[in-house]
TORPA-4810 file (N, C-alpha, C, O; in nm, 3 decimals):
<nodes>
NODE_1_11.910_5.170_-0.617_11.792_5.237_-0.720_11.890_5.306_-0.782_11.867_5.302_-0.903_M
NODE_2_12.002_5.377_-0.754_12.039_5.447_-0.829_12.127_5.402_-0.938_12.185_5.491_-1.000_N
NODE_3_12.142_5.307_-0.964_12.164_5.198_-0.968_12.114_5.151_-1.165_12.146_5.119_-1.279_N
NODE_4_12.028_5.180_-1.077_11.856_5.134_-1.240_11.843_5.297_-1.291_11.792_5.320_-1.401_R
NODE_5_11.883_5.386_-1.220_11.807_5.484_-1.272_11.963_5.555_-1.348_11.966_5.651_-1.425_F
NODE_6_12.078_5.478_-1.301_12.233_5.562_-1.470_12.166_5.401_-1.513_12.107_5.373_-1.409_F
NODE_7_12.149_5.312_-1.584_12.116_5.230_-1.679_11.990_5.265_-1.720_11.971_5.224_-1.834_V
NODE_8_11.931_5.303_-1.691_11.788_5.372_-1.772_11.838_5.520_-1.830_11.783_5.566_-1.930_L
NODE_9_11.938_5.585_-1.766_12.003_5.711_-1.822_12.087_5.702_-1.933_12.094_5.780_-2.028_A
NODE_10_12.174_5.565_-1.904_12.245_5.579_-2.031_12.224_5.473_-2.129_12.307_5.456_-2.219_V
NODE_11_12.109_5.395_-2.117_11.997_5.347_-2.229_11.938_5.461_-2.308_11.955_5.472_-2.429_S
NODE_12_11.860_5.553_-2.227_11.776_5.630_-2.291_11.894_5.808_-2.383_11.846_5.902_-2.447_L
NODE_13_12.030_5.783_-2.350_12.039_5.869_-2.409_12.112_5.796_-2.530_12.147_5.867_-2.624_V
NODE_14_12.137_5.659_-2.534_12.213_5.578_-2.640_12.135_5.594_-2.721_12.179_5.584_-2.836_L
NODE_15_11.968_5.630_-2.706_11.869_5.548_-2.751_11.900_5.670_-2.853_11.974_5.668_-2.951_A
NODE_16_11.827_5.769_-2.806_11.839_5.953_-2.864_11.932_5.976_-2.916_11.922_6.079_-2.982_A
NODE_17_12.051_5.917_-2.922_12.180_5.901_-3.039_12.137_5.884_-3.125_12.117_5.970_-3.211_S
NODE_18_12.101_5.730_-3.134_12.111_5.696_-3.234_11.917_5.702_-3.299_11.877_5.681_-3.413_L
NODE_19_11.864_5.726_-3.214_11.679_5.798_-3.293_11.759_5.897_-3.407_11.750_5.871_-3.527_L
NODE_20_11.864_6.051_-3.343_11.864_6.195_-3.327_11.968_6.141_-3.473_11.984_6.230_-3.557_G
NODE_21_12.018_6.041_-3.495_12.128_6.022_-3.648_12.030_5.971_-3.756_12.016_5.989_-3.877_F
NODE_22_11.979_5.910_-3.674_11.895_5.790_-3.799_11.785_5.901_-3.835_11.764_5.902_-3.956_G
NODE_23_11.719_5.983_-3.774_11.638_6.115_-3.798_11.714_6.208_-3.903_11.671_6.225_-4.017_C
NODE_24_11.805_6.254_-3.864_11.877_6.335_-3.924_11.875_6.257_-4.082_11.800_6.288_-4.175_L
NODE_25_11.991_6.135_-4.083_11.974_6.109_-4.240_11.844_6.106_-4.318_11.816_6.162_-4.424_L
NODE_26_11.749_6.004_-4.212_11.620_6.028_-4.277_11.580_6.134_-4.352_11.550_6.131_-4.472_L
NODE_27_11.579_6.261_-4.255_11.552_6.377_-4.293_11.593_6.425_-4.457_11.529_6.448_-4.560_W
NODE_28_11.707_6.426_-4.425_11.811_6.503_-4.532_11.780_6.381_-4.646_11.796_6.445_-4.750_A
NODE_29_11.760_6.299_-4.670_11.727_6.205_-4.800_11.631_6.152_-4.820_11.619_6.049_-4.886_G
NODE_30_11.507_6.238_-4.743_11.365_6.194_-4.768_11.332_6.345_-4.813_11.228_6.366_-4.876_G
NODE_31_11.427_6.458_-4.778_11.376_6.617_-4.827_11.387_6.594_-4.990_11.291_6.577_-5.064_T
NODE_32_11.537_6.596_-5.034_11.582_6.576_-5.161_11.426_6.484_-5.230_11.338_6.537_-5.298_N
NODE_33_11.433_6.310_-5.177_11.350_6.315_-5.257_11.202_6.321_-5.240_11.142_6.251_-5.321_F
NODE_34_11.120_6.394_-5.145_10.991_6.457_-5.171_11.009_6.545_-5.288_10.947_6.541_-5.394_Y
NODE_35_11.100_6.621_-5.254_11.167_6.770_-5.417_11.187_6.761_-5.499_11.207_6.851_-5.580_L
NODE_36_11.190_6.565_-5.525_11.220_6.515_-5.687_11.099_6.486_-5.667_11.057_6.540_-5.769_G
NODE_37_10.998_6.440_-5.616_10.856_6.418_-5.665_10.810_6.461_-5.707_10.754_6.408_-5.803_L
NODE_38_10.776_6.651_-5.668_10.762_6.763_-5.636_10.710_6.815_-5.791_10.607_6.844_-5.852_A
NODE_39_10.915_6.801_-5.813_10.936_6.859_-5.957_10.883_6.768_-6.074_10.958_6.776_-6.171_S
NODE_40_10.817_6.714_-6.086_10.814_6.675_-6.162_10.608_6.734_-6.227_10.547_6.690_-6.325_M
NODE_41_10.571_6.813_-6.148_10.448_6.886_-6.204_10.580_7.044_-6.210_10.520_7.147_-6.238_S
NODE_42_10.685_7.059_-6.194_10.698_7.235_-6.177_10.687_7.256_-6.313_10.686_7.176_-6.407_W
NODE_43_10.675_7.432_-6.307_10.648_7.432_-6.489_10.853_7.457_-6.486_10.942_7.435_-6.404_P
NODE_44_10.844_7.522_-6.655_10.942_7.526_-6.687_11.006_7.716_-6.769_10.961_7.824_-6.807_S
NODE_45_11.103_7.657_-6.757_11.206_7.798_-6.797_11.294_7.794_-6.887_11.359_7.691_-6.866_A
NODE_46_11.334_7.847_-6.977_11.400_7.842_-7.075_11.536_7.871_-7.023_11.511_7.956_-6.937_E
NODE_47_11.649_7.855_-7.023_11.785_7.836_-6.957_11.925_7.876_-7.047_11.932_7.866_-7.170_G
NODE_48_12.040_7.926_-6.953_12.147_7.899_-7.068_12.265_7.851_-6.941_12.264_7.906_-6.831_Q
NODE_49_12.348_7.756_-6.974_12.439_7.700_-6.893_12.612_7.830_-6.871_12.679_7.874_-6.964_V
NODE_50_12.625_7.845_-6.774_12.722_7.930_-6.804_12.842_7.903_-6.714_12.925_7.993_-6.707_K
NODE_51_12.866_7.777_-6.633_12.984_7.662_-6.590_12.906_7.582_-6.666_12.797_7.583_-6.722_V
NODE_52_13.014_7.499_-6.645_13.011_7.341_-6.705_13.151_7.252_-6.727_13.194_7.226_-6.840_S
NODE_53_13.212_7.212_-6.610_13.342_7.219_-6.504_13.394_7.068_-6.383_13.347_7.057_-6.270_R
NODE_54_13.458_7.006_-6.420_13.464_6.877_-6.322_13.584_6.962_-6.202_13.696_7.013_-6.203_I
NODE_55_13.465_6.933_-6.104_13.605_7.005_-5.981_13.583_6.871_-5.890_13.499_6.793_-5.845_D
NODE_56_13.762_6.911_-5.901_13.897_6.773_-5.849_13.913_6.800_-5.643_13.965_6.732_-5.555_R
NODE_57_13.839_6.927_-5.644_13.916_6.987_-5.566_13.842_6.953_-5.360_13.886_6.993_-5.252_T
NODE_58_13.736_6.876_-5.392_13.627_6.921_-5.308_13.694_6.797_-5.197_13.722_6.816_-5.078_I
NODE_59_13.712_6.629_-5.301_13.711_6.526_-5.232_13.772_6.454_-5.361_13.766_6.506_-5.472_S
NODE_60_13.831_6.327_-5.335_13.891_6.234_-5.389_13.787_6.237_-5.542_13.838_6.263_-5.651_T
NODE_61_13.670_6.213_-5.527_13.561_6.171_-5.628_13.518_6.272_-5.647_13.456_6.349_-5.575_S
NODE_62_13.571_6.280_-5.816_13.465_6.465_-5.936_13.393_6.480_-5.878_13.432_6.433_-5.772_P
NODE_63_13.269_6.529_-5.859_13.215_6.646_-5.885_13.168_6.664_-5.949_13.215_6.569_-6.011_G
NODE_64_13.056_6.731_-6.061_13.019_6.813_-6.142_13.003_7.002_-6.081_13.024_7.062_-5.976_P
NODE_65_12.964_7.029_-6.188_13.028_7.230_-6.153_12.898_7.303_-6.270_12.898_7.333_-6.389_V
NODE_66_12.829_7.306_-6.195_12.732_7.300_-6.347_12.644_7.371_-6.295_12.561_7.314_-6.224_L
NODE_67_12.635_7.556_-6.321_12.587_7.707_-6.334_12.502_7.681_-6.470_12.528_7.641_-6.584_V
NODE_68_12.415_7.714_-6.419_12.269_7.825_-6.492_12.175_7.881_-6.476_12.101_7.858_-6.381_Y
NODE_69_12.149_7.987_-6.579_12.055_8.086_-6.559_11.971_8.098_-6.638_11.972_8.078_-6.759_S
NODE_70_11.865_8.146_-6.548_11.748_8.141_-6.574_11.617_8.271_-6.575_11.624_8.347_-6.479_Y
NODE_71_11.524_8.294_-6.656_11.419_8.336_-6.594_11.337_8.344_-6.542_11.291_8.237_-6.583_Q
NODE_72_11.253_8.383_-6.469_11.082_8.386_-6.419_11.027_8.487_-6.394_11.048_8.540_-6.285_V
NODE_73_10.948_8.541_-6.477_10.858_8.714_-6.512_10.972_8.776_-6.503_11.060_8.739_-6.581_G
NODE_74_11.006_8.903_-6.391_11.127_8.971_-6.449_11.218_8.959_-6.366_11.287_9.057_-6.339_D
NODE_75_11.246_8.820_-6.298_11.365_8.832_-6.216_11.442_8.701_-6.243_11.391_8.592_-6.216_R
NODE_76_11.582_8.715_-6.302_11.720_8.575_-6.301_11.708_8.566_-6.158_11.685_8.628_-6.055_R
NODE_77_11.739_8.447_-6.210_11.806_8.324_-6.115_11.946_8.287_-6.182_11.993_8.308_-6.294_Y
NODE_78_12.001_8.212_-6.051_12.126_8.085_-6.088_12.105_8.027_-5.982_12.074_8.058_-5.866_R
NODE_79_12.132_7.920_-6.051_12.100_7.779_-5.976_12.206_7.636_-6.015_12.227_7.629_-6.137_S
NODE_80_12.251_7.561_-5.961_12.354_7.479_-5.996_12.299_7.266_-5.940_12.350_7.161_-5.903_S
NODE_81_12.209_7.307_-5.963_12.132_7.159_-5.874_12.059_7.083_-6.040_11.959_7.106_-6.109_R
NODE_82_12.161_6.995_-6.046_12.112_6.960_-6.195_11.994_6.798_-6.159_11.981_6.709_-6.243_I
NODE_83_11.935_6.795_-6.042_11.847_6.649_-6.032_11.888_6.618_-5.817_11.980_6.626_-5.737_Q
NODE_84_11.766_6.589_-5.823_11.763_6.571_-5.701_11.813_6.490_-5.614_11.741_6.531_-5.523_F
NODE_85_11.880_6.404_-5.559_11.959_6.313_-5.497_11.973_6.361_-5.319_11.961_6.454_-5.239_K
NODE_86_12.007_6.222_-5.335_11.993_6.233_-5.187_12.143_6.187_-5.085_12.210_6.085_-5.075_S
NODE_87_12.149_6.321_-5.023_12.309_6.356_-4.992_12.362_6.361_-5.124_12.443_6.275_-5.156_L
NODE_88_12.332_6.439_-5.196_12.383_6.427_-5.324_12.489_6.367_-5.369_12.597_6.425_-5.374_E
NODE_89_12.479_6.283_-5.396_12.619_6.140_-5.464_12.709_6.189_-5.593_12.714_6.261_-5.692_A
NODE_90_12.745_6.135_-5.548_12.850_6.237_-5.648_12.967_6.079_-5.681_13.040_6.025_-5.599_Q
NODE_91_12.950_6.049_-5.795_13.019_6.006_-5.902_13.188_5.976_-5.841_13.258_6.052_-5.775_S
NODE_92_13.216_5.858_-5.883_13.330_5.850_-5.857_13.429_5.834_-5.988_13.552_5.829_-5.990_S
NODE_93_13.352_5.829_-6.074_13.440_5.821_-6.245_13.407_5.943_-6.263_13.301_5.995_-6.229_S
NODE_94_13.542_6.015_-6.344_13.553_6.120_-6.396_13.509_6.126_-6.510_13.464_6.233_-6.552_E
NODE_95_13.510_6.006_-6.591_13.421_5.971_-6.734_13.298_6.024_-6.686_13.252_6.136_-6.707_A
NODE_96_13.242_5.912_-6.607_13.040_5.916_-6.586_13.066_6.145_-6.573_13.066_6.239_-6.652_A
NODE_97_13.073_6.137_-6.522_13.122_6.316_-6.493_13.192_6.385_-6.568_13.217_6.497_-6.524_V
NODE_98_13.217_6.370_-6.624_13.243_6.442_-6.757_13.096_6.366_-6.910_13.071_6.437_-7.007_Q
NODE_99_13.076_6.325_-6.905_12.980_6.208_-7.008_12.873_6.347_-7.006_12.847_6.428_-7.095_A
NODE_100_12.800_6.333_-6.799_12.694_6.409_-6.770_12.713_6.544_-6.828_12.618_6.600_-6.881_L
NODE_101_12.848_6.610_-6.821_12.910_6.755_-6.859_12.893_6.873_-6.980_12.880_6.995_-6.985_L
NODE_102_12.902_6.725_-7.101_12.861_6.678_-7.206_12.739_6.714_-7.244_12.722_6.777_-7.349_D
NODE_103_12.670_6.691_-7.190_12.549_6.751_-7.257_12.507_6.848_-7.176_12.401_6.837_-7.116_Q
NODE_104_12.583_6.956_-7.164_12.561_7.136_-7.060_12.695_7.162_-7.103_12.792_7.160_-7.027_Y
NODE_105_12.702_7.196_-7.260_12.821_7.255_-7.261_12.772_7.475_-7.286_12.664_7.531_-7.305_P
NODE_106_12.886_7.520_-7.274_12.871_7.601_-7.165_12.821_7.695_-7.285_12.874_7.694_-7.396_V
NODE_107_12.681_7.799_-7.240_12.667_7.885_-7.370_12.524_7.754_-7.448_12.458_7.777_-7.549_G
NODE_108_12.520_7.704_-7.414_12.382_7.637_-7.475_12.313_7.626_-7.392_12.369_7.616_-7.283_S
NODE_109_12.134_7.622_-7.394_12.074_7.653_-7.389_11.996_7.523_-7.360_11.990_7.423_-7.432_R
NODE_110_11.937_7.545_-7.240_11.890_7.389_-7.062_11.737_7.456_-7.069_11.711_7.575_-7.083_V
NODE_111_11.637_7.337_-7.056_11.530_7.385_-7.032_11.506_7.361_-6.843_11.535_7.255_-6.787_E
NODE_112_11.462_7.458_-6.785_11.503_7.483_-6.665_11.311_7.462_-6.571_11.206_7.526_-6.579_V
NODE_113_11.361_7.328_-6.484_11.225_7.307_-6.387_11.228_7.397_-6.236_11.316_7.387_-6.151_Y
NODE_114_11.133_7.465_-6.230_11.144_7.566_-6.101_11.040_7.542_-6.046_10.932_7.521_-6.101_F
NODE_115_11.078_7.542_-5.871_10.944_7.532_-5.759_10.876_7.705_-5.765_10.925_7.817_-5.751_D
NODE_116_10.711_7.639_-5.797_10.642_7.757_-5.848_10.648_7.861_-5.700_10.619_7.979_-5.681_P
NODE_117_10.707_7.734_-5.599_10.651_7.894_-5.463_10.761_7.914_-5.414_10.791_7.936_-5.297_A
NODE_118_10.866_7.899_-5.566_10.993_7.895_-5.455_11.125_7.920_-5.624_11.194_7.826_-5.664_K
NODE_119_11.127_8.045_-5.684_11.104_7.991_-5.803_11.286_7.987_-5.764_11.359_7.998_-5.863_P
NODE_120_11.315_7.981_-5.708_11.526_7.997_-5.711_11.547_7.844_-5.678_11.665_7.812_-5.695_S
NODE_121_11.496_7.779_-5.650_11.514_7.628_-5.611_11.471_7.545_-5.766_11.359_7.571_-5.811_R
NODE_122_11.518_7.494_-5.806_11.534_7.471_-5.978_11.604_7.333_-6.034_11.690_7.270_-5.972_A
NODE_123_11.558_7.303_-6.144_11.653_7.185_-6.131_11.670_7.152_-6.267_11.648_7.248_-6.340_V
NODE_124_11.701_7.056_-6.320_11.724_7.021_-6.530_11.668_6.884_-6.556_11.629_6.826_-6.657_L
NODE_125_11.680_6.849_-6.409_11.583_6.697_-6.440_11.536_6.637_-6.312_11.593_6.603_-6.208_R
NODE_126_11.397_6.634_-6.360_11.321_6.645_-6.294_11.261_6.506_-6.250_11.253_6.406_-6.320_R
NODE_127_11.215_6.521_-6.105_11.176_6.326_-6.065_11.305_6.307_-5.993_11.381_6.403_-6.006_G
NODE_128_11.353_6.204_-5.919_11.293_6.220_-5.733_11.469_6.064_-5.831_11.469_6.032_-5.950_P
NODE_129_11.552_6.026_-5.750_11.646_5.925_-5.745_11.685_5.851_-5.627_11.752_5.879_-5.528_H
NODE_130_11.608_5.727_-5.677_11.577_5.645_-5.600_11.692_5.563_-5.494_11.685_5.544_-5.372_F
NODE_131_11.803_5.523_-5.598_11.915_5.445_-5.584_11.976_5.520_-5.421_11.979_5.458_-5.315_G
NODE_132_12.015_5.654_-5.440_12.074_5.665_-5.325_11.920_5.763_-5.218_11.954_5.881_-5.206_P
NODE_133_11.869_5.753_-5.193_11.724_5.766_-5.172_11.711_5.645_-4.998_11.710_5.661_-4.876_F
NODE_134_11.704_5.505_-5.122_11.770_5.334_-5.056_11.893_5.339_-4.963_11.913_5.301_-4.848_L
NODE_135_11.967_5.400_-5.054_12.069_5.391_-4.956_12.062_5.425_-4.853_12.089_5.351_-4.758_G
NODE_136_12.005_5.605_-4.831_12.018_5.652_-4.737_11.890_5.606_-4.605_11.902_5.628_-4.485_V
NODE_137_11.771_5.537_-4.674_11.700_5.496_-4.641_11.774_5.351_-4.540_11.780_5.338_-4.417_L
NODE_138_11.813_5.275_-4.631_11.907_5.093_-4.514_11.981_5.185_-4.394_11.956_5.168_-4.274_A
NODE_139_12.086_5.298_-4.450_12.151_5.382_-4.303_12.082_5.401_-4.205_12.082_5.371_-4.085_I
NODE_140_12.028_5.451_-4.270_11.930_5.547_-4.152_11.856_5.431_-4.053_11.849_5.442_-3.930_A
NODE_141_11.788_5.291_-4.150_11.748_5.269_-4.049_11.774_5.168_-3.983_11.688_5.094_-3.935_L
NODE_142_11.978_5.144_-3.967_12.094_5.051_-3.925_12.054_5.177_-3.760_12.054_5.135_-3.644_V
NODE_143_12.036_5.266_-3.785_12.056_5.372_-3.606_11.935_5.329_-3.544_11.916_5.264_-3.442_F
NODE_144_11.831_5.398_-3.655_11.719_5.388_-3.551_11.633_5.268_-3.496_11.574_5.280_-3.389_I
NODE_145_11.625_5.153_-3.571_11.620_5.043_-3.509_11.632_5.028_-3.400_11.544_5.011_-3.316_L
NODE_146_11.801_5.036_-3.381_11.879_4.975_-3.289_11.859_5.061_-3.181_11.909_5.045_-3.070_P
NODE_147_11.759_5.188_-3.226_11.770_5.310_-3.129_11.638_5.293_-3.044_11.632_5.327_-2.926_G
NODE_148_11.508_5.223_-3.130_11.392_5.164_-3.118_11.446_5.067_-3.028_11.370_5.080_-2.932_I
NODE_149_11.532_4.976_-2.996_11.546_4.838_-2.948_11.569_4.899_-2.801_11.495_4.880_-2.704_A
NODE_150_11.696_4.983_-2.805_11.755_5.046_-2.664_11.575_5.084_-2.586_11.491_5.003_-2.546_T
NODE_151_11.571_5.195_-2.588_11.475_5.187_-2.564_11.388_5.118_-2.474_11.374_5.124_-2.352_V
NODE_152_11.312_5.028_-2.597_11.152_4.930_-2.547_11.290_4.825_-2.432_11.244_4.763_-2.336_Y
NODE_153_11.398_4.819_-2.451_11.524_4.733_-2.368_11.558_4.785_-2.252_11.550_4.731_-2.142_L
NODE_154_11.610_4.931_-2.289_11.578_5.031_-2.142_11.507_4.974_-2.099_11.528_4.870_-2.037_G
NODE_155_11.317_5.063_-2.135_11.197_5.089_-2.035_11.204_4.939_-1.965_11.181_4.934_-1.844_I
NODE_156_11.238_4.812_-2.038_11.140_4.684_-2.020_11.246_4.632_-1.886_11.196_4.555_-1.805_R
NODE_157_11.394_4.679_-1.868_11.498_4.637_-1.813_11.441_4.727_-1.666_11.421_4.657_-1.566_G
NODE_158_11.419_4.857_-1.657_11.385_4.958_-1.562_11.207_4.832_-1.495_11.178_4.761_-1.399_F
NODE_159_11.167_4.864_-1.581_11.028_4.815_-1.475_11.027_4.703_-1.428_10.944_4.680_-1.340_R
NODE_160_11.128_4.584_-1.474_11.158_4.485_-1.441_11.209_4.517_-1.279_11.137_4.478_-1.187_K
NODE_161_11.305_4.572_-1.258_11.427_4.598_-1.174_11.291_4.615_-1.081_11.254_4.546_-0.986_R
NODE_162_11.232_4.725_-1.138_11.185_4.853_-0.986_11.036_4.690_-0.992_10.950_4.775_-1.014_S
NODE_163_10.976_4.593_-0.990_10.925_4.523_-0.986_10.986_4.394_-0.929_10.912_4.302_-0.892_R
NODE_164_11.119_4.385_-0.922_11.213_4.304_-0.787_11.198_4.361_-0.692_11.160_4.295_-0.595_Q
NODE_165_11.220_4.511_-0.673_11.273_4.554_-0.600_11.170_4.579_-0.485_11.211_4.600_-0.371_A
NODE_166_11.047_4.578_-0.513_10.975_4.544_-0.450_10.833_4.483_-0.409_10.725_4.532_-0.379_R
NODE_167_10.881_4.357_-0.423_10.857_4.225_-0.430_10.960_4.152_-0.324_10.959_4.029_-0.311_A
</nodes>
């Protein structure tokens, strides 16, 4: 009897871990994807690029550091988000990062798209970024589907053993 409960408990803990991690990935990627879609209808304001450089210190792949300021009403804001990407995927090519930053030299004027409900949330490029989201979705499913299968098989096995013990 105790063995059945132990197996069920282990199955449920494993399933909860798989499902939890998969859902966390889905939430992280999905939130940026949703905000990317929402940004398609955001109003714009004129902004100015304050910082435009390559960051080589955070990881092995270079990343853009782009800071811009803009004004909504009588309040000034600063942001560093270029576009909503799932888990902020970085390019591994320094040339690609430099090509991106070349579009935004320090001091240049830029069109900034901001969330009217939260003006501190802004991007320079509207719309979702499908590639990283599909990657996150695939990885999340790698955890979610086995989690669901583990729950199903754990409960099924528990019920089967319970019926056998009663017979």
